[in-house]
Short mmCIF file of the C-alpha atoms (twelve columns), coordinates in Angstrom:
data_MODEL
# 
_entry.id   MODEL 
# 
loop_
_atom_site.group_PDB 
_atom_site.id 
_atom_site.type_symbol 
_atom_site.label_atom_id 
_atom_site.label_alt_id 
_atom_site.label_comp_id 
_atom_site.label_asym_id 
_atom_site.label_seq_id 
_atom_site.Cartn_x 
_atom_site.Cartn_y 
_atom_site.Cartn_z 
_atom_site.pdbx_PDB_model_num 
ATOM 1  C CA . UNK A 1  0.000   0.000  0.000   1 
ATOM 2  C CA . UNK A 2  2.793   2.430  0.880   1 
ATOM 3  C CA . UNK A 3  4.336   1.994  -2.575  1 
ATOM 4  C CA . UNK A 4  1.028   2.830  -4.264  1 
ATOM 5  C CA . UNK A 5  0.517   5.869  -2.056  1 
ATOM 6  C CA . UNK A 6  4.063   7.009  -2.835  1 
ATOM 7  C CA . UNK A 7  3.361   6.708  -6.583  1 
ATOM 8  C CA . UNK A 8  0.226   8.844  -6.286  1 
ATOM 9  C CA . UNK A 9  2.101   11.422 -4.207  1 
ATOM 10 C CA . UNK A 10 4.910   11.527 -6.769  1 
ATOM 11 C CA . UNK A 11 2.359   12.077 -9.537  1 
ATOM 12 C CA . UNK A 12 0.756   14.927 -7.560  1 
ATOM 13 C CA . UNK A 13 4.176   16.480 -6.971  1 
ATOM 14 C CA . UNK A 14 5.105   16.141 -10.657 1 
ATOM 15 C CA . UNK A 15 1.914   18.037 -11.572 1 
ATOM 16 C CA . UNK A 16 2.612   20.665 -8.877  1 
ATOM 17 C CA . UNK A 17 -0.903  20.184 -7.522  1 
ATOM 18 C CA . UNK A 18 -0.114  22.014 -4.289  1 
ATOM 19 C CA . UNK A 19 0.551   25.196 -6.303  1 
ATOM 20 C CA . UNK A 20 -2.098  24.847 -8.988  1 
ATOM 21 C CA . UNK A 21 -5.024  23.244 -7.194  1 
ATOM 22 C CA . UNK A 22 -6.814  23.124 -3.859  1 
ATOM 23 C CA . UNK A 23 -8.260  20.336 -1.732  1 
ATOM 24 C CA . UNK A 24 -11.724 21.607 -2.708  1 
ATOM 25 C CA . UNK A 25 -10.837 21.426 -6.427  1 
ATOM 26 C CA . UNK A 26 -9.673  17.856 -5.899  1 
ATOM 27 C CA . UNK A 27 -12.853 17.026 -3.973  1 
ATOM 28 C CA . UNK A 28 -14.892 18.092 -7.007  1 
ATOM 29 C CA . UNK A 29 -12.713 15.844 -9.177  1 
ATOM 30 C CA . UNK A 30 -13.500 12.950 -6.828  1 
ATOM 31 C CA . UNK A 31 -17.224 13.754 -7.055  1 
ATOM 32 C CA . UNK A 32 -16.941 13.600 -10.858 1 
ATOM 33 C CA . UNK A 33 -15.185 10.230 -10.673 1 
ATOM 34 C CA . UNK A 34 -17.770 8.951  -8.181  1 
ATOM 35 C CA . UNK A 35 -20.540 9.900  -10.586 1 
ATOM 36 C CA . UNK A 36 -18.758 8.005  -13.348 1 
ATOM 37 C CA . UNK A 37 -18.544 4.986  -11.021 1 
ATOM 38 C CA . UNK A 38 -22.267 5.300  -10.366 1 
ATOM 39 C CA . UNK A 39 -22.996 5.211  -14.106 1 
ATOM 40 C CA . UNK A 40 -20.768 2.163  -14.597 1 
ATOM 41 C CA . UNK A 41 -22.553 0.396  -11.734 1 
ATOM 42 C CA . UNK A 42 -25.974 1.270  -13.118 1 
ATOM 43 C CA . UNK A 43 -24.961 -0.082 -16.523 1 
ATOM 44 C CA . UNK A 44 -23.277 -3.124 -14.945 1 
ATOM 45 C CA . UNK A 45 -20.109 -2.585 -16.972 1 
ATOM 46 C CA . UNK A 46 -17.482 -4.586 -15.105 1 
ATOM 47 C CA . UNK A 47 -14.436 -3.105 -16.838 1 
ATOM 48 C CA . UNK A 48 -15.743 0.436  -16.336 1 
ATOM 49 C CA . UNK A 49 -16.536 -0.307 -12.677 1 
ATOM 50 C CA . UNK A 50 -12.921 -1.377 -12.088 1 
ATOM 51 C CA . UNK A 51 -11.597 1.643  -13.991 1 
ATOM 52 C CA . UNK A 52 -13.801 4.171  -12.210 1 
ATOM 53 C CA . UNK A 53 -13.221 2.627  -8.789  1 
ATOM 54 C CA . UNK A 54 -9.498  2.999  -9.415  1 
ATOM 55 C CA . UNK A 55 -10.048 6.653  -10.307 1 
ATOM 56 C CA . UNK A 56 -12.037 7.245  -7.102  1 
ATOM 57 C CA . UNK A 57 -9.304  5.623  -5.010  1 
ATOM 58 C CA . UNK A 58 -6.647  7.658  -6.816  1 
ATOM 59 C CA . UNK A 59 -8.589  10.858 -6.089  1 
ATOM 60 C CA . UNK A 60 -8.948  9.914  -2.421  1 
ATOM 61 C CA . UNK A 61 -5.180  9.457  -2.191  1 
ATOM 62 C CA . UNK A 62 -4.630  12.809 -3.899  1 
ATOM 63 C CA . UNK A 63 -6.961  14.345 -1.322  1 
ATOM 64 C CA . UNK A 64 -4.846  12.897 1.469   1 
ATOM 65 C CA . UNK A 65 -1.711  14.259 -0.204  1 
ATOM 66 C CA . UNK A 66 -3.256  17.727 -0.606  1 
ATOM 67 C CA . UNK A 67 -4.132  17.809 3.088   1 
ATOM 68 C CA . UNK A 68 -0.879  16.339 4.388   1 
ATOM 69 C CA . UNK A 69 -2.726  13.287 5.725   1 
ATOM 70 C CA . UNK A 70 -1.257  9.794  6.053   1 
ATOM 71 C CA . UNK A 71 -3.694  7.840  3.862   1 
ATOM 72 C CA . UNK A 72 -2.761  4.454  5.301   1 
ATOM 73 C CA . UNK A 73 -3.268  5.696  8.877   1 
ATOM 74 C CA . UNK A 74 -6.714  7.137  8.173   1 
ATOM 75 C CA . UNK A 75 -7.745  3.967  6.350   1 
ATOM 76 C CA . UNK A 76 -6.630  1.898  9.334   1 
ATOM 77 C CA . UNK A 77 -8.580  4.199  11.678  1 
ATOM 78 C CA . UNK A 78 -11.678 3.859  9.476   1 
ATOM 79 C CA . UNK A 79 -11.383 0.065  9.519   1 
ATOM 80 C CA . UNK A 80 -11.260 0.084  13.305  1 
ATOM 81 C CA . UNK A 81 -14.194 2.505  13.558  1 
ATOM 82 C CA . UNK A 82 -16.450 0.756  11.048  1 
ATOM 83 C CA . UNK A 83 -15.777 -2.793 12.240  1 
ATOM 84 C CA . UNK A 84 -16.784 -1.821 15.778  1 
ATOM 85 C CA . UNK A 85 -20.128 -0.382 14.705  1 
ATOM 86 C CA . UNK A 86 -23.370 -2.144 15.392  1 
ATOM 87 C CA . UNK A 87 -26.446 -1.786 13.261  1 
ATOM 88 C CA . UNK A 88 -28.547 -3.537 10.675  1 
ATOM 89 C CA . UNK A 89 -29.122 -3.827 6.953   1 
ATOM 90 C CA . UNK A 90 -31.892 -1.566 5.624   1 
ATOM 91 C CA . UNK A 91 -32.730 -1.548 1.917   1 
ATOM 92 C CA . UNK A 92 -29.352 -3.024 1.018   1 
ATOM 93 C CA . UNK A 93 -27.320 -0.606 3.151   1 
ATOM 94 C CA . UNK A 94 -25.772 -1.007 6.588   1 
ATOM 95 C CA . UNK A 95 -27.300 1.540  8.958   1 
ATOM 96 C CA . UNK A 96 -25.431 2.034  12.197  1 
ATOM 97 C CA . UNK A 97 -27.345 2.024  15.469  1 
ATOM 98 C CA . UNK A 98 -28.597 5.425  16.547  1 
ATOM 99 C CA . UNK A 99 -29.798 6.528  13.108  1 
# 
């Protein structure tokens, strides 16, 4: 994972994203990629789903880079948080207790 994160960070540095973009700009790029993933899922296009999911993950790593956040650490924290949650499935989605 660290090698992949390093490659994304190197790409962001090579494009000078910190000087020519903002975390909010990159968030909008991730929204665009998420919408493309949604379309691929709706059309059940397996190759496009893989491609768009990769783009969403790439954008998430760029977001971490732009904010000086350790992507692996926040993913680990999310795993701990989510796996401890209790709740139930409602209409195909996990809804945590209290909502």
